[in-house]
Steps between C-alpha positions, in 0.01 A plus 500: 500500500379179352135373492284238322325663209233375265566642150238286357216282664567125472627211673759478789775579220331849475666599833824691439757599763594843372666828624248774570500843667502518871170598658489809717270523805237787488303654783391228757723226339827317585742330280569138580798310399351170419641178662228277371157499345239218453307366215120523494237383254437852400860536369424209245189683379688823459773326304244349267352860442172441706558702808638858458645692792272755647580868396814634651636154590822357391482311163733227646328194650517423873232573766729463810851517607731516806831718529642800653404867485748674277330846500209673659286748303338819636213469744595154629550454878563175699740357257886543451763413259634144583162381646425130390150472358255313289240660290175463316540644146294587192783389294877516469623223733701326236779755514799603697324808628125601547314811614239428766230695655578533876167368595575159337826440688532250783789428718650150452359297790738391775631157435420506130776497243524812276483307181214278617301817611432563130260214520274675740346834393269387206370168664458652855328809372275299269403250775450738773295740308273236345472236767504729808425870411232410245360156574560515883614155568437418862652242732309165466387578142614288191712651229521334163820596304524407135858431401617435860871435410537830304666814662144627584389165627787432715465831674114481521531157681740655756311804576162320520645248749669780699166653565320164587318421187465161325663483155412296194705509194505374149825393318587278203759252667551302809833670555342846495204376729755352738683851510162668570438247796841593636407862503173411702236431221227282644307399193697383190346482169665362182310694234610255237334209674247637738201739495580791749128575547437149631820465704461852673133432571580161639785633716278773651185280567324668216557855597761598237764766487449840684756666267653386159818656361476435127764541224287326226206722432243383253592137501435460868224748542193285526672237710644753732149645550379128577788475747431816699344480825212704623630853522799385308741737311667433169811714427612470135862620444584321162352389187716212407176307405352778301316839555144421411283253677140441583391596860195350665369798688239293652752273673694804615189656636396200680831483682513877563841471343724772351761496219783753462765538244814705550839579372776688673715649228259770375372613839562864588804562722299577802324163477827306458653697789205400735544129392870534567446664831266226608737236405770662709276503795355151477725279299856635577475386863409148382796495277724625783373235737551240231140383476509602130778497265562552122501184305755504209539229247829626329708804430635578149716790377278797384656485147354154480138615548390307184581176681306620808194556280545149348493352864186684577324403178589135565335519846741260660612732775393559855474837638692798335779524234743769585720708254825603664672826377864492422 
């Protein structure tokens, strides 16, 4: 088969479409013939040499895919050759075939195109686990999403609105904010021109955000705490603004607030399977009913992964960038 390899860390040109050995499914695994994968910020970090795959994971980038089951390993039940699936991966999505633990498989939702289903697993599992399983967003509460036009952001807006929450977003252009509004966002903040602390406070009559989904880390830490409502929950899922910041514990204590920081990739298989099962139970019906949909900016041939990485680094996209296998 062919896959995107990274012989040496570097810029987008470090990604090489090369012939590699076919993977073989082991106990509890299936082999998926990949139709499409999607690009995530973590892939850019891996390409640069800053985010190594966890032990035992594929060395090829790609944290999600869609495709058809080509083989079923021993100990797997409930799945058969030919089933159309999408999958949460620890790596290996930028390839024509990938081995997947059975607990990380999802059926392609009814009404969703097989290719576009590749845009779902990573973002849906990230949003559902952080916003709902950990932060327990409830109807009537306010969710603040940084990077509202990203893959994560566009999914977070839709899921929060589906459960009856109010949504605030930050983004850097009017076009991106307008798109967030089309998806249902109620409070729109241009972070280049406005202070999200003041804007969210004003829009919530001084209460603040009950849950914040943050991809920035250190850069926004203090202002996120300022923005939290009493009993608020800050979920950190990215470090685009740095890893080390100063935390005002007094402010956190006065608000009886909580901060969590999570990633999906290195979690034990059982934890990932639990997240995937919860997503199938709670989110898949919303997709089937058309209340939630994957947001795809563009599709590119998988061999052109370098161009896809350039698109993500330029941050001009809205939603997900897909890589389509030959």
